[in-house]
C-alpha positions in Angstrom: -25.8 -57.9 -20.7 -24.5 -60.7 -22.8 -21.0 -60.2 -21.5 -19.6 -61.2 -18.1 -18.8 -58.3 -15.7 -16.4 -58.8 -12.8 -15.3 -55.9 -10.6 -12.7 -56.0 -7.8 -11.8 -53.3 -5.2 -8.3 -52.1 -4.4 -7.7 -55.2 -2.2 -8.5 -57.6 -5.0 -11.9 -58.5 -3.5 -14.9 -59.0 -5.8 -17.6 -56.4 -5.4 -19.6 -56.9 -8.6 -20.2 -60.3 -10.3 -23.1 -60.5 -12.8 -25.2 -63.4 -13.9 -23.5 -63.9 -17.2 -20.2 -64.2 -15.5 -21.6 -67.0 -13.3 -22.5 -68.8 -16.5 -19.1 -68.3 -18.1 -17.2 -69.6 -15.1 -19.7 -72.2 -13.8 -19.8 -70.5 -10.4 -22.5 -69.0 -8.2 -22.5 -65.4 -7.0 -22.0 -66.6 -3.5 -18.9 -68.5 -4.6 -17.2 -65.3 -5.7 -18.8 -62.1 -4.3 -16.9 -60.5 -1.4 -14.0 -63.0 -1.6 -10.4 -62.4 -2.7 -10.0 -63.2 -6.4 -6.7 -65.1 -5.8 -8.4 -67.5 -3.4 -11.3 -68.4 -5.8 -9.5 -68.8 -9.2 -6.3 -70.6 -10.2 -4.0 -69.5 -13.0 -1.3 -71.5 -14.8 2.3 -71.1 -13.6 3.8 -67.8 -14.5 0.5 -66.2 -15.3 -1.6 -63.7 -13.3 -5.3 -62.6 -13.5 -5.8 -59.8 -16.0 -7.9 -58.1 -13.3 -5.1 -58.2 -10.8 -2.5 -57.1 -13.4 -4.7 -54.1 -14.3 -5.2 -53.3 -10.6 -1.4 -53.3 -10.0 -0.3 -51.5 -13.2 -3.2 -49.1 -13.7 -3.2 -49.9 -17.4 -6.0 -51.1 -19.6 -5.7 -54.6 -21.2 -7.6 -55.1 -24.4 -8.8 -58.2 -26.2 -6.6 -60.6 -24.2 -7.2 -64.3 -24.2 -7.0 -65.9 -20.8 -7.3 -69.5 -19.6 -7.7 -70.3 -15.9 -9.5 -72.7 -13.5 -12.5 -72.2 -11.2 -12.7 -73.7 -7.7 -13.8 -77.1 -9.2 -10.7 -77.2 -11.4 -12.8 -76.6 -14.5 -10.9 -74.9 -17.3 -12.3 -71.6 -18.5 -11.2 -69.6 -21.5 -12.3 -66.0 -22.1 -11.5 -62.9 -24.1 -11.2 -60.0 -21.7 -11.2 -56.2 -21.8 -10.0 -54.9 -18.5 -9.9 -51.3 -17.2 -8.7 -49.7 -14.0 -11.2 -47.7 -11.9 -9.7 -44.4 -10.9 -10.9 -41.9 -8.3 -9.0 -38.6 -7.8 -6.0 -40.0 -9.7 -5.9 -43.1 -7.4 -6.6 -46.7 -8.5 -9.6 -47.9 -6.4 -10.4 -51.1 -8.4 -10.6 -52.8 -11.7 -13.4 -54.0 -14.0 -13.4 -56.8 -16.5 -15.8 -57.4 -19.4 -15.4 -61.0 -20.6 -16.7 -62.9 -23.7 -16.8 -66.7 -23.6 -14.8 -68.4 -26.3 -14.5 -71.9 -24.8 -17.3 -73.4 -26.9 -16.4 -71.4 -29.9 -12.8 -72.4 -29.6 -13.8 -76.1 -29.3 -15.8 -75.9 -32.5 -13.0 -74.1 -34.3 -10.5 -76.6 -33.0 -12.6 -79.6 -34.3 -12.8 -78.0 -37.7 -9.1 -77.4 -37.7 -8.4 -81.0 -36.8 -10.3 -82.2 -39.9 -8.7 -79.5 -42.1 -5.0 -79.9 -41.2 -5.0 -83.6 -40.6 -3.9 -83.3 -37.0 -6.5 -85.4 -35.2 -5.2 -85.7 -31.7 -5.4 -83.6 -28.6 -4.1 -84.1 -25.0 -7.5 -85.4 -24.0 -7.0 -88.4 -26.3 -3.7 -89.5 -24.8 -4.7 -92.6 -22.7 -3.0 -93.4 -19.5 -3.1 -92.7 -15.7 0.4 -93.7 -14.8 2.8 -91.2 -13.3 5.2 -91.7 -16.2 2.8 -90.6 -18.9 1.0 -87.9 -16.8 4.4 -86.1 -16.2 5.1 -86.0 -19.9 1.6 -84.8 -20.7 2.0 -81.9 -18.2 5.4 -81.0 -19.7 4.0 -81.1 -23.2 1.1 -78.8 -22.2 3.6 -76.2 -20.9 5.6 -76.4 -24.1 2.4 -75.8 -26.1 2.2 -72.3 -24.7 5.4 -71.1 -26.6 6.8 -71.4 -30.1 10.2 -72.9 -29.0 11.5 -76.0 -30.8 10.6 -79.4 -29.2 12.5 -82.7 -29.5 10.4 -85.7 -28.8 12.4 -88.8 -27.9 10.8 -92.3 -27.8 10.9 -95.8 -29.2 9.0 -96.9 -32.2 5.3 -97.1 -31.4 5.4 -95.2 -28.1 3.1 -92.4 -29.3 5.4 -89.6 -30.4 3.1 -88.3 -33.1 0.2 -88.1 -30.7 2.2 -85.7 -28.6 3.3 -83.7 -31.6 -0.3 -83.2 -32.8 -1.5 -82.5 -29.3 1.2 -79.8 -28.8 0.3 -78.2 -32.2 -3.5 -78.2 -31.4 -3.0 -76.7 -28.0 -0.7 -73.9 -29.3 -1.5 -70.5 -30.7 -0.5 -72.0 -34.1 -3.4 -74.4 -34.1 -5.1 -72.4 -36.9 -2.0 -72.9 -39.0 -1.0 -76.1 -40.8 0.8 -79.1 -39.3 3.1 -80.5 -41.9 4.7 -83.9 -41.1 7.6 -85.6 -42.8 9.5 -88.8 -42.0 13.1 -88.0 -42.8 13.9 -91.7 -43.2 11.3 -92.2 -46.0 13.3 -90.5 -48.7 17.0 -90.2 -49.7 18.8 -86.9 -48.9 18.7 -85.8 -52.6 14.9 -85.7 -52.5 14.5 -84.6 -48.8 16.5 -81.4 -49.4 14.3 -80.3 -52.2 11.2 -81.3 -50.3 12.2 -79.4 -47.2 13.6 -76.2 -48.8 11.8 -76.1 -52.2 13.3 -75.7 -55.6 13.8 -72.8 -58.1 13.1 -73.2 -61.8 16.2 -74.5 -63.6 18.0 -75.6 -60.5 18.4 -79.0 -62.2 16.9 -80.7 -65.2 13.1 -80.6 -64.9 13.2 -78.4 -61.8 10.2 -76.2 -61.3 9.4 -73.3 -59.0 8.1 -75.2 -55.9 7.8 -74.2 -52.3 9.2 -76.6 -49.7 7.7 -77.9 -46.5 9.1 -75.0 -44.5 7.1 -72.6 -46.6 4.0 -74.8 -46.6 4.1 -74.8 -42.8 4.2 -71.0 -42.5 2.5 -69.8 -39.3 2.1 -73.4 -38.3 4.2 -76.4 -37.2 6.7 -78.6 -39.2 7.2 -82.0 -37.7 10.3 -83.9 -38.7 10.3 -87.5 -37.7 13.5 -89.6 -37.4 15.6 -86.5 -37.7 18.7 -88.7 -36.9 18.4 -90.3 -40.4 19.4 -87.1 -42.1 23.0 -86.8 -43.4 25.3 -84.4 -41.5 25.5 -81.8 -44.3 21.7 -81.7 -44.4 21.5 -81.4 -40.7 23.9 -78.4 -40.9 21.6 -76.8 -43.5 18.6 -77.4 -41.2 20.5 -75.9 -38.3 21.1 -72.7 -40.3 17.4 -72.5 -41.2 16.5 -72.7 -37.5 19.0 -70.1 -36.4 18.4 -67.6 -39.2 14.7 -68.2 -39.5 15.1 -68.2 -43.3 15.5 -70.8 -46.0 16.9 -70.7 -49.6 15.3 -72.9 -52.3 17.7 -75.2 -54.2 19.1 -73.2 -57.1 17.8 -69.9 -55.8 19.8 -66.8 -55.0 17.6 -65.2 -52.3 16.7 -66.1 -48.8 13.0 -66.3 -47.7 11.9 -65.6 -44.1 9.9 -68.3 -42.4 7.7 -68.3 -39.3 7.5 -72.0 -38.4 7.7 -73.9 -35.2 9.9 -77.1 -35.5 9.1 -80.3 -33.6 11.5 -83.1 -34.3 11.4 -86.7 -33.2 14.1 -89.3 -32.7 13.8 -93.0 -31.9 17.1 -93.4 -30.0 18.8 -91.7 -27.1 20.1 -88.3 -28.2 23.4 -88.9 -26.4 24.0 -92.2 -28.2 22.9 -90.6 -31.5 25.5 -87.9 -31.1 28.2 -90.4 -30.0 27.5 -92.6 -33.1 27.4 -89.5 -35.4 23.7 -89.8 -36.2 22.9 -86.4 -34.8 24.9 -83.1 -34.8 25.5 -81.9 -31.2 24.7 -78.3 -32.2 21.5 -79.3 -33.9 20.5 -81.3 -30.8 21.0 -78.2 -28.6 19.0 -76.1 -31.0 16.1 -78.6 -31.3 16.1 -79.7 -27.7 15.0 -76.4 -26.2 12.3 -78.6 -24.8 12.9 -82.3 -24.8 10.1 -84.8 -24.1 11.0 -88.4 -23.3 8.0 -90.6 -24.1 8.1 -93.7 -21.8 7.9 -97.1 -23.4 4.9 -99.3 -22.6 7.1 -101.6 -20.5 7.6 -98.7 -18.1 3.9 -98.0 -17.7 2.3 -101.4 -17.7 -0.4 -100.1 -15.4 -1.8 -98.4 -18.4 -2.2 -101.6 -20.4 -5.9 -102.3 -19.3 -6.9 -98.7 -20.2 -5.2 -98.9 -23.6 -6.5 -102.4 -24.3 -10.1 -101.4 -23.5 -9.8 -98.4 -25.7 -8.6 -100.5 -28.7 -11.4 -103.1 -28.0 -14.0 -100.3 -28.2 -12.3 -98.9 -31.4 -12.5 -102.2 -33.2 -15.9 -103.1 -31.9 -17.2 -100.1 -33.8 -15.1 -100.9 -36.9 -15.9 -104.6 -37.0 -19.5 -104.4 -35.6 -18.6 -106.7 -32.7 -19.5 -106.7 -29.0 -16.3 -107.8 -27.3 -16.4 -106.7 -23.6 -12.7 -107.0 -22.7 -9.8 -109.3 -22.0 -9.7 -112.4 -19.8 -7.6 -112.3 -16.6 -5.1 -114.7 -18.1 -4.5 -112.4 -21.1 -4.1 -109.4 -18.8 -1.5 -111.4 -16.8 0.1 -112.5 -20.1 0.4 -108.9 -21.2 2.0 -107.8 -18.0 4.7 -110.4 -18.5 5.5 -109.1 -22.0 8.3 -106.5 -22.7 6.4 -104.8 -25.6 9.2 -103.9 -28.0 6.6 -102.4 -30.3 5.0 -100.4 -27.5 1.5 -99.1 -27.8 1.4 -99.8 -31.5 2.2 -103.4 -30.9 -0.7 -103.6 -28.3 -3.1 -102.1 -30.8 -2.2 -104.5 -33.6 -2.4 -107.4 -31.2 -5.9 -106.5 -30.1 -6.9 -106.0 -33.8 -5.4 -109.4 -34.7 -7.1 -111.2 -31.8 -10.5 -109.7 -32.6 -10.1 -110.9 -36.2 -9.9 -114.5 -34.9 -13.1 -114.2 -32.8 -16.6 -115.2 -34.0 -19.2 -115.1 -31.3 -17.0 -114.8 -28.2 -17.2 -111.7 -26.1 -13.9 -112.0 -24.1 -10.4 -112.1 -25.7 -8.8 -115.2 -24.4 -5.4 -116.7 -24.7 -6.5 -118.8 -27.7 -7.2 -115.6 -29.7 -3.7 -114.2 -29.5 -1.8 -114.4 -32.8 0.6 -117.3 -33.1 3.6 -115.2 -34.0 3.2 -113.2 -30.8 3.0 -116.3 -28.6 6.2 -117.7 -30.2 8.4 -114.8 -29.4 7.0 -113.6 -26.1 9.3 -113.9 -23.1 6.4 -114.9 -20.8 7.6 -118.5 -20.6 6.0 -119.0 -17.2 2.5 -118.2 -18.5 3.1 -120.5 -21.6 4.0 -123.3 -19.2 0.9 -122.6 -17.2 -1.2 -123.1 -20.3 0.4 -126.4 -21.4 -2.6 -128.2 -19.8 -5.1 -125.9 -21.5 -7.5 -127.3 -24.1 -5.5 -126.0 -27.0 -1.9 -126.1 -28.3 -0.4 -122.6 -28.5 2.3 -123.5 -31.1 2.6 -127.0 -32.4 6.0 -128.1 -33.7 6.5 -127.6 -37.4 6.7 -130.8 -39.5 4.8 -132.9 -36.9 2.3 -135.4 -38.5 -1.3 -134.5 -38.2 -2.2 -137.7 -36.4 0.4 -137.1 -33.7 -0.7 -133.5 -33.3 -4.4 -134.5 -33.0 -3.5 -137.1 -30.4 -1.7 -134.5 -28.3 -4.6 -132.1 -28.6 -7.1 -134.8 -27.6 -4.9 -135.7 -24.6 -4.6 -132.1 -23.5 -8.3 -131.4 -23.9 -9.6 -134.4 -22.0 -7.0 -133.8 -19.3 -8.2 -130.2 -18.9 -11.9 -131.2 -18.7 -11.3 -134.0 -16.2 -9.2 -131.7 -14.0 -11.9 -129.0 -14.3 -14.4 -131.4 -12.5 -11.8 -132.7 -10.0 -11.9 -136.2 -11.6 -15.7 -136.5 -11.7 -16.0 -138.7 -14.8 -19.8 -138.3 -15.2 -19.6 -134.5 -15.2 -16.6 -134.5 -17.5 -18.3 -136.8 -20.0 -21.4 -134.6 -20.0 -19.3 -131.6 -21.0 -17.5 -133.6 -23.7 -20.8 -134.9 -24.9 -19.7 -138.5 -24.9 -20.8 -141.5 -22.7 -19.2 -142.2 -19.4 -17.9 -145.6 -20.7 -16.4 -143.9 -23.8 -14.5 -141.4 -21.6 -13.2 -144.1 -19.4 -11.9 -146.0 -22.4 -10.2 -142.9 -23.7 -8.6 -142.2 -20.3 -7.1 -145.7 -20.3 -6.0 -145.5 -23.9 -4.3 -142.1 -23.5 -2.8 -143.0 -20.1 -4.7 -140.3 -18.2 -5.6 -140.9 -14.6 -9.2 -139.9 -13.8 
């Protein structure tokens, strides 16, 4: 057979397990046969095996999608038809016929990502810190339903990655993901954009569906929801509660089937206190609330993120950068990252634009504007003796600046060889006598 067959007895113990099922579940017959089903496979919280459900209820289950894990924690997704086995009116077991949709689903998902513009999935969220892993787990649970989600996080923390991942992991993945930044347009335009317009509603108005209608059977992502005016927030609340909208200038309501995910870049409590967000809208949107941690609260993820961005720009720029120097990693750990992951990404891109043949991003490759505003004063002080000037004073004469650089560079090389003039002169590619002359002239002790 080209389908998997799994049969359990009245105790939930496997008595038939065919070869195709071993392929679908990446198991061996010995792993499963004559063992209780509940001890071999794991199911997400609140879910039960369709086989065990059928055994307990005595009812057939047709064409049901099920996702679960084998004993190696590998995720399996199948479409099952499950039937009770009866003898003299008594349930003596259950049989399941399963089709593998894991590979098919992956191909469909990849096509959908290209089609609806939602490129990210949970697998692409980078981080191993407890802070980010907890949010990923909560987001995965939220993806199983169609409840509204409120994503809270600072600018650049990665809110849209979570929004796209939730959409792509949900049953609405085949539908559109429509995104709109509410701060990008004034209320007069946003209202028509969200709800649509009827012909003749105002001068030049045409019959046009809004974003709610365009997102039918899919997800509507509203970023910076706190930038909407209070009247428009009230209209949005009504649409969420009634599951219907009315185009501007129209006289009839239109039913909608849309999941709403909203994002806010400030604490919701503070937003309510400062009249940026209606309390009732917050309660309606925040059925599930995800707080995306800022980068400063998960600095252990910085090396992973940095290496990811290095690889990304290696491909774009045709470079072979291998990573960051220890001093740069230390420097990054001292920074507060007000721009979060987006700031780190732009910093890596900027540094690689300043590189030529180097393979390691060093302190000297970091953009000047970043060095000037970083709070890592201790690291800056540590590099005052390095063979470069991080940020020369504005307006200083070139001659004076060059003298300071020469002093710093010679001091660095001499220190590097613990005062050995001959070895320092060799690296500087000048004679020993010339180096001694410069040391006396610049007041450097060798």
